[in-house]
C-alpha positions as CSV (number, residue, x, y, z in Angstrom):
1,M,8.5,23.9,-64.3
2,K,9.7,25.5,-61.2
3,R,8.0,26.4,-57.9
4,A,8.1,29.6,-55.8
5,L,7.0,30.1,-52.4
6,I,6.8,33.8,-51.9
7,T,5.6,35.2,-48.3
8,G,4.5,38.5,-48.1
9,I,3.0,38.2,-51.5
10,N,-0.1,40.6,-50.8
11,G,2.5,43.2,-49.9
12,M,4.3,45.9,-52.9
13,D,7.8,43.9,-53.9
14,G,5.7,40.2,-53.4
15,S,2.9,41.3,-56.0
16,H,5.3,42.4,-58.3
17,L,8.2,39.1,-57.9
18,A,4.7,37.4,-58.7
19,D,4.0,38.8,-62.1
20,L,7.8,38.5,-62.9
21,L,8.0,35.2,-62.0
22,L,4.7,34.1,-64.0
23,T,6.4,35.9,-66.7
24,K,9.0,33.2,-66.5
25,G,7.2,30.7,-66.2
26,Y,7.0,29.3,-62.7
27,E,4.3,28.3,-60.6
28,V,3.8,30.3,-57.9
29,Y,2.6,30.2,-54.6
30,G,1.5,33.1,-52.3
31,M,1.6,32.7,-48.5
32,E,-0.5,35.2,-46.7
33,R,-2.2,34.9,-43.1
34,R,-5.4,33.3,-42.1
35,S,-8.4,35.9,-41.8
36,S,-11.9,36.5,-42.3
37,S,-10.9,39.3,-44.9
38,K,-7.7,39.3,-47.1
39,N,-6.1,42.4,-48.6
40,R,-5.6,41.7,-51.8
41,T,-5.4,45.1,-53.3
42,N,-2.2,44.2,-54.7
43,T,-2.9,41.0,-55.9
44,G,-6.4,40.9,-56.9
45,H,-5.2,40.9,-60.8
46,L,-3.2,37.6,-59.7
47,E,-6.1,35.4,-58.4
48,G,-6.6,32.2,-60.7
49,R,-3.0,32.7,-62.1
50,V,-1.0,31.6,-58.5
51,T,-2.2,29.6,-55.4
52,F,-2.6,31.2,-52.2
53,V,-1.9,29.1,-49.1
54,N,-2.2,30.3,-45.5
55,G,0.6,30.1,-43.1
56,D,1.9,32.4,-40.7
57,L,5.7,33.7,-40.0
58,T,4.8,33.1,-36.4
59,D,3.2,29.7,-36.5
60,Q,6.4,27.1,-37.2
61,N,4.3,24.0,-37.7
62,S,2.0,26.6,-40.8
63,L,5.2,27.1,-42.4
64,V,6.2,23.3,-42.6
65,R,2.4,22.6,-44.0
66,V,3.1,25.3,-46.6
67,L,6.1,24.0,-47.6
68,R,4.8,20.2,-48.0
69,E,1.5,22.0,-50.1
70,S,4.1,24.1,-52.2
71,D,6.8,21.7,-52.5
72,P,8.9,25.3,-53.5
73,D,12.3,25.2,-55.8
74,E,12.7,28.6,-54.5
75,V,11.3,30.7,-51.2
76,Y,11.1,34.2,-51.3
77,N,10.7,35.3,-47.7
78,L,9.6,39.1,-47.9
79,G,7.0,39.0,-45.2
80,A,7.5,41.3,-42.0
81,Q,6.2,44.0,-39.8
82,S,7.8,46.1,-42.4
83,F,6.6,49.4,-41.7
84,V,9.9,51.3,-39.9
85,G,8.0,54.1,-38.0
86,E,5.5,51.2,-36.3
87,S,8.3,49.3,-35.4
88,W,9.1,51.7,-31.7
89,N,5.4,51.2,-31.5
90,T,5.1,47.6,-31.3
91,P,9.2,46.4,-31.1
92,E,8.6,42.7,-29.6
93,Q,5.9,41.8,-32.4
94,T,8.1,43.5,-35.0
95,G,11.2,41.3,-33.5
96,D,8.5,38.2,-33.4
97,V,7.6,38.1,-37.1
98,T,10.4,40.1,-38.9
99,G,13.4,38.7,-36.7
100,M,12.2,34.9,-35.9
101,G,10.0,34.5,-38.7
102,C,12.6,34.4,-41.1
103,L,14.3,31.8,-38.4
104,R,11.2,29.7,-38.4
105,M,11.1,29.7,-42.1
106,L,15.2,28.6,-42.2
107,E,14.4,25.9,-39.9
108,A,11.2,24.8,-41.7
109,I,13.2,24.7,-44.8
110,R,16.1,22.7,-43.1
111,E,13.8,19.9,-41.9
112,Y,11.9,20.0,-45.2
113,G,15.1,17.8,-46.3
114,K,15.1,19.2,-49.8
115,D,17.1,21.4,-52.1
116,V,15.6,25.0,-51.6
117,K,16.8,27.9,-52.9
118,F,16.0,30.8,-50.2
119,Y,16.1,34.3,-50.3
120,Q,15.8,36.7,-47.7
121,A,14.7,40.1,-47.8
122,S,17.0,42.3,-45.7
123,T,17.3,46.1,-45.8
124,S,19.3,49.1,-45.7
125,E,17.9,50.2,-42.5
126,M,20.8,47.5,-41.2
127,F,23.2,50.2,-41.9
128,G,21.0,52.7,-40.0
129,K,23.9,55.3,-38.4
130,M,26.0,54.5,-41.6
131,V,29.5,53.9,-40.6
132,E,30.5,53.9,-44.6
133,N,28.9,56.1,-47.2
134,P,27.7,54.7,-49.8
135,A,27.3,51.1,-48.0
136,N,28.7,48.0,-49.4
137,E,28.6,44.3,-48.6
138,N,31.0,44.7,-46.1
139,T,29.8,47.9,-44.6
140,P,29.7,47.5,-41.0
141,F,25.7,47.2,-39.5
142,Y,24.3,50.1,-37.1
143,P,20.5,49.4,-37.0
144,R,18.7,52.7,-35.2
145,S,15.1,51.4,-35.0
146,P,13.8,47.9,-33.7
147,Y,12.6,47.0,-37.5
148,G,16.3,47.5,-38.2
149,V,17.6,45.4,-35.4
150,A,15.0,42.4,-36.1
151,K,16.1,42.4,-40.1
152,L,19.5,42.0,-39.2
153,Y,18.6,39.4,-37.2
154,A,17.2,37.4,-39.8
155,H,20.3,38.5,-42.0
156,W,22.6,36.8,-39.6
157,M,20.6,33.8,-39.3
158,T,20.4,33.7,-43.0
159,K,24.0,33.7,-43.0
160,N,24.7,31.1,-40.5
161,Y,22.2,28.5,-42.0
162,R,24.1,28.9,-45.1
163,E,27.5,28.3,-43.5
164,S,26.3,25.8,-40.7
165,Y,24.1,23.2,-43.2
166,D,25.0,24.4,-46.5
167,M,22.0,25.6,-47.8
168,F,21.8,27.9,-50.9
169,N,20.2,31.0,-48.8
170,V,21.4,34.8,-49.9
171,S,20.0,37.7,-48.5
172,G,19.3,41.0,-50.7
173,I,20.0,44.6,-49.1
174,L,18.1,46.3,-50.7
175,F,17.7,49.9,-50.4
176,N,14.5,51.6,-50.5
177,H,12.7,51.3,-53.3
178,E,8.6,52.3,-54.2
179,S,6.0,51.8,-56.5
180,E,2.5,52.5,-57.1
181,R,1.7,49.8,-55.1
182,R,3.0,50.6,-52.2
183,G,1.4,50.7,-48.7
184,I,-0.5,54.2,-47.8
185,E,1.6,54.1,-44.1
186,F,4.8,54.9,-46.3
187,V,5.9,58.3,-46.2
188,T,6.1,58.2,-50.2
189,R,2.9,57.2,-50.7
190,K,1.8,59.8,-48.1
191,I,3.4,62.2,-50.1
192,T,1.6,61.2,-53.7
193,D,-1.5,59.8,-52.4
194,G,-1.7,63.6,-50.1
195,V,-0.4,65.6,-53.7
196,A,-3.2,63.7,-55.3
197,K,-5.7,64.8,-53.1
198,I,-4.7,68.7,-52.7
199,Y,-4.7,68.4,-56.5
200,L,-8.5,67.4,-56.7
201,G,-9.4,69.7,-53.9
202,Y,-9.9,67.2,-51.2
203,E,-7.0,68.4,-49.0
204,D,-5.4,71.6,-48.5
205,H,-1.9,70.0,-46.5
206,I,-0.3,67.1,-46.1
207,R,1.1,66.1,-42.5
208,L,5.3,64.9,-42.3
209,G,8.2,64.8,-39.8
210,N,11.4,65.0,-41.0
211,L,12.4,66.6,-44.5
212,D,15.9,66.7,-44.5
213,S,16.4,62.8,-44.5
214,R,17.8,61.3,-47.8
215,R,17.1,58.0,-49.2
216,D,18.5,56.0,-51.6
217,W,15.5,55.5,-53.8
218,G,14.7,52.7,-56.4
219,Y,11.8,51.3,-58.3
220,S,10.3,48.1,-56.9
221,P,10.0,46.2,-60.3
222,D,13.4,46.5,-61.2
223,Y,14.2,45.5,-57.6
224,V,12.5,42.3,-57.4
225,E,14.4,41.0,-60.9
226,C,17.7,41.3,-59.2
227,M,15.9,39.1,-56.0
228,W,15.3,36.4,-58.7
229,L,18.8,36.9,-59.8
230,M,20.3,36.4,-56.9
231,L,18.8,32.8,-56.9
232,Q,19.8,32.1,-60.2
233,Q,23.8,32.0,-59.5
234,D,25.9,29.0,-58.9
235,K,26.5,30.2,-55.3
236,P,24.6,31.6,-53.0
237,E,26.0,35.4,-52.2
238,D,24.4,38.4,-50.7
239,F,24.0,41.6,-52.9
240,V,23.6,45.3,-52.2
241,I,21.0,46.8,-54.3
242,A,20.5,50.4,-54.9
243,T,21.0,53.3,-57.2
244,G,23.9,54.9,-55.7
245,K,22.3,58.4,-55.5
246,S,20.2,59.7,-52.6
247,H,17.4,62.1,-52.5
248,S,15.5,64.1,-49.6
249,I,12.3,63.8,-48.7
250,R,12.3,67.7,-50.1
251,D,13.3,66.6,-53.6
252,F,10.5,64.1,-53.5
253,L,7.9,66.4,-53.0
254,D,8.9,68.8,-55.3
255,V,8.5,66.2,-58.1
256,A,5.6,65.1,-56.3
257,F,3.9,68.7,-56.4
258,N,5.4,69.2,-59.7
259,C,3.5,66.8,-61.2
260,V,0.1,68.3,-60.6
261,G,1.9,71.9,-61.8
262,I,2.8,73.0,-58.1
263,D,6.3,75.0,-58.0
264,D,6.1,76.3,-54.5
265,W,4.6,73.5,-51.9
266,S,5.8,75.3,-49.0
267,N,2.0,76.4,-48.0
268,Y,1.1,72.5,-48.4
269,V,2.9,70.5,-46.2
270,V,2.8,70.9,-42.2
271,Q,6.1,69.5,-40.4
272,D,4.3,67.6,-37.4
273,E,6.3,66.2,-34.1
274,R,4.2,63.2,-34.0
275,Y,5.8,61.8,-37.5
276,M,9.2,62.1,-36.1
277,R,11.5,58.9,-35.5
278,P,13.0,58.7,-31.6
279,A,16.0,57.6,-33.6
280,E,16.6,59.1,-37.1
281,I,18.5,58.4,-39.9
282,D,20.1,61.1,-41.8
283,V,21.2,59.4,-45.3
284,L,20.8,56.1,-46.7
285,C,23.2,55.7,-49.9
286,G,24.6,52.2,-51.6
287,D,26.4,50.8,-53.8
288,S,25.5,48.1,-55.6
289,T,28.9,47.8,-57.9
290,K,28.9,44.1,-56.9
291,A,25.6,43.1,-58.1
292,R,26.1,45.1,-61.7
293,E,29.3,43.0,-62.1
294,I,28.4,40.0,-61.2
295,L,24.3,40.1,-61.7
296,D,24.6,42.5,-64.7
297,W,22.0,44.3,-63.1
298,Y,21.3,47.7,-63.2
299,P,18.1,50.2,-62.3
300,K,16.5,51.3,-65.3
301,T,13.8,53.7,-64.0
302,A,14.5,57.1,-62.6
303,F,13.4,58.7,-59.3
304,Q,11.7,61.6,-61.1
305,E,9.7,58.7,-63.6
306,M,9.4,56.7,-60.5
307,V,7.4,59.7,-58.0
308,S,5.6,60.5,-61.2
309,R,4.0,57.1,-61.8
310,M,2.8,57.2,-58.1
311,V,1.5,60.4,-58.4
312,K,-0.5,59.8,-61.8
313,K,-1.7,56.2,-60.1
314,D,-3.3,58.0,-57.0
315,V,-4.8,61.0,-59.2
316,G,-6.5,57.9,-61.3
317,L,-7.5,56.2,-58.0
318,L,-9.4,59.2,-56.7
319,S,-10.7,60.5,-59.6
320,D,-12.7,56.7,-60.4
């Protein structure tokens, strides 16, 4: 039986990945920070099925202990300060957790001395200004946020340790992806939660920033399958994971409001300067040809279906 360690298991991707690995017969360990109250909103259904271990990406010794406790065949590093907007408010913490945290885990694995396959959660935010559109594995990076810069550091350290120490390290450069488990602070979940509240009569508007930015949105359960596939290959390689189609925030609003029978949402959305980024990324779109050819991977869930599932879930949560 293979063993896997997932950092950030309580997040959206971490919980979906744990679900997937359990169906494949893995023994799963989920790393979470020690705290008086655990945030297991996404992983409550996993208690008793995975082993939760205490560790912190800002504490090297704790990572060494977690590796000894879990003795993993595979490590999926999904832990990060992952909210792009917050990274301007806490750039130092973002760099420490998201960037240096990856280095600490790589160094812990190197010192552990056993053959461990390592997955790093890279991001399309590393492309930022989009020198080439759509972006592939050879597109130059141009991050536009402290989060993107921290992720780029982690990405290059993953590659550096692969080449310097012959480690099986891969980075998945995943474009935007969502699910019903997305955190409420992210714009997509803010929209679906807001639409549900408007539909149920709890609110009368949603406050948002730039409505014209475009993103390549996929569905998280589809994307975590690709993480697993990357670590099943004979040689470590990095892959861009994307749908190849971009949609604007306005498109997202169209689909979300249509789910509750509202065709014209203009009276329900207020643009607020507080939610504008200091350096905006206008468009992000990816080319996942390499993943399709080598991993035989392709996105299964359409944009409209993903948004619909999120809205229905939020309506259900608020109706309980």
